N, C-alpha and C positions, 0 to 999 in steps of 0.2 A: 505493500500501498504507499502510495507517495506521502510525505513528511507533512504536506498541507491535509491530507484529507482526512476525515475523522468515522469514529466507530459509528454503524449503521442501526445499532440498540434505538427502539422508538424512546420518544421522549413522555415520558409521563406524565396524564393529566390533559393530552392532545389529542382530539378526534383526526382519525386520521379520513384523507381524499384517495382517489384514484391517482394522485399524481404523488402525494406524500408515500403511498403504502409503496407505488412504483421504484420511488427512491431509496426508500429503506432496504429495499430486498437487490437492488441493483448490485451486480458485481464492480467493482474498479480497475481496471487495468491502468499500466502504465507506460505503456510502451506504446507510439512513439513519444504519449505526452500521457498525462493521467487523462481519463478518460470513464463515465459512466456508461452501461449498456441495461438502457431502462425495456421493461416490457409492459403491457397493458397501462399503457398511462392515462389515455382519459379516460371518462364514462362513454357507454354506450350512445347517451344522447346528443353529446358534443360531436364522436364521432361523425355520427346523422347527418348532423346539422352541416358539418366541413365538408363533408362527402356530396351535400345536396347545393353546396355553394361555388357556382361558376357562372364567373360573370361576362363569361364570353370569352371568343377564341383569341381575341387581343392582347387576352390577359393571359394566354401563353407562350413558355420562352421555349422557344427552338434555339436557331443561334443567336447566340448571348454575348458573342466576346469574351468570352470567359470571365463576366462579371455581370450580376445583376443590378448592377447602378447604370448599365446599358439602357434598361428599361425602366428609370426612375417612373416615367410618366404611366407604366402599365403594370405597377404593384399593388398589390390587396392588403391592407389589415383590419385590424380587429379594433375600431374607432369606438367613440360615445356615441357615433351617429347608427354604426351598425348592433351595436350592445342594445340599444334603441329598440332596434328592429327585430329583433333575433334571440327571445331567452336563452336558448342555446349555447349562445356565443358569449352573450353576457357572463353566465355562471362557469362558462370558457375562462375569463378575463379573471371575475373573483377568484377561482380554483390556484388563478395562480400567483392574483397580488393579496391572497389573505394572510395574516400576519404567521400563521401556524407554518404555511408551506416557506414563506421566505424565513421564517427560523429553520427549519428542515433544511435548505438549499445553504444556506448560511453555516450550519453545523457542520452537515455532510461536510460539503466540499471547503469548509475554513475560511469564508472569505465574509466582506460584510457588504451588501444590500442597501445600508442604511441611505436616505435620500436618493437610490434609484426608481426610474420609472418603468410598467411592462411594455414590452412592447411584443405584438403579436402579428406576425406577417402570414399568410398564405400562398404558398409557392407551387405551381403549377404548370410543370414542366415538359415540353415534347420532344421525340427523335432532334438530333441536333446540337441540345442542349450541352453543358460544360462548364465546368467551372471552376476558373485556375488559382494553384495552390496560394494561400491565403491565411491568415491568423486570427481574424476578428480584433485584434486587441485596440486599444483604443478606448472609446467611449462604453463598448459591450463589457460586464461584469462577468457573465454570465450566457453562455449559448446553451439549448438544447433543440435538437432538431427531429420532429417526429414523423416517421413515416406513413402515410395515410394513403397511400395508394393499391388498388386492387386487381391490379391485374398479375394476371401466371407468372410471368416473368420480376415482377416487383421485389424480390427478394435480395434481387442482385445491384438493386439501384440506392442502397443504401449511400452514405457519404465516405468518400476515401480519407484516411488519416496518413498522410504524409509526412517525409523529409523533406527539411529545406530546398533540397536539388529536384522535389517533384515527383520522389519516388513511392508508390504504395507500399506502406508497411502493413496497415489493418483496413478491412473496409466492414462498416456498419452495417448490420442487420437493413434492408428494407421491407423486411417483415410489418405487415400492417401495424399501427397503434406499438410500435417498437420504438424507441428515445437514442438517441447520441449524448451524453452532456459532458460539457466540458467549461473550463474555466480559460477564457482567452490570455493568451501568452505570446514569448516572443516562439514559443516551442510548439503551438498547438495547431499546424500546419495540417491544411484539408483544402478538398477540393470536391470538384468531381470529376475523375479521368472520361473522358469520350466514349460512350458506348452506346450500342442500341438502346433506345426505348418507343417498346413495340406497346403505348399506349400512353397513360397520362402519367404522370412522375406527380405524385402529392404531398407536400412535405408542410406540416407546420413548423414556423421557425420560434424560438420561446428566446427572448432577450432580455433582459434585465439593463438598463442605460442610464448611464448617468447623469449629473445635471447640465453638463455641459452639451448633452443631446439637442440638437436646435432643430429637428423638426420634429414638432410638436404632433403634427397632424396623423403622426405614423403610430402614437401611442393611445394606448389602453385607456388608460387615466392620465392627461395630461395635466400640467399644472395651471393651477387659477390664474386670470389674466389679473397683474395688476391693476 
């Protein structure tokens, strides 16, 4: 277990949610950087809503130039307006923003989430999509990638864990409702090596971002305006 990881024993007096239960039972791996492999992350009502959320083909990412930022005008976030429209997505946001969930992430991952904001992005990737090696360091304090693809080959569509040179060391599971959790650092190289996507690759990206994050329109619970 990496030095900053914590024991996964349950905290007395805290009621578990599916997210917390998945976190408490997730094995921690250290190679090529500390990461946790989660299973059954989200409750069925939430996954059902996410599967039904398809805003149109212009939000599908095929050839992306290796960066999601190339499609900034066509990205999908769980915002206050979306939460007001869909009770399951509102429940999703509260699952991750709940004090108990934050406390478990802090304790198990050895991080401080004080003053951070929740960012939830739904990604819809099609054949031709790839992601260049990157680390997510900066304003992102935690990254959790939840696979929500239902296609027959989706088990091979998980995120690649890489060396700084872009060589794949491990590949996260693409199994439905599994998750890859890591704390961004100068070691957390990851991406998506180009390979066939014979259907729709659906991923929920969960981030806690610091107060320096300026894109408040991407946040589930943005700070109140002064």
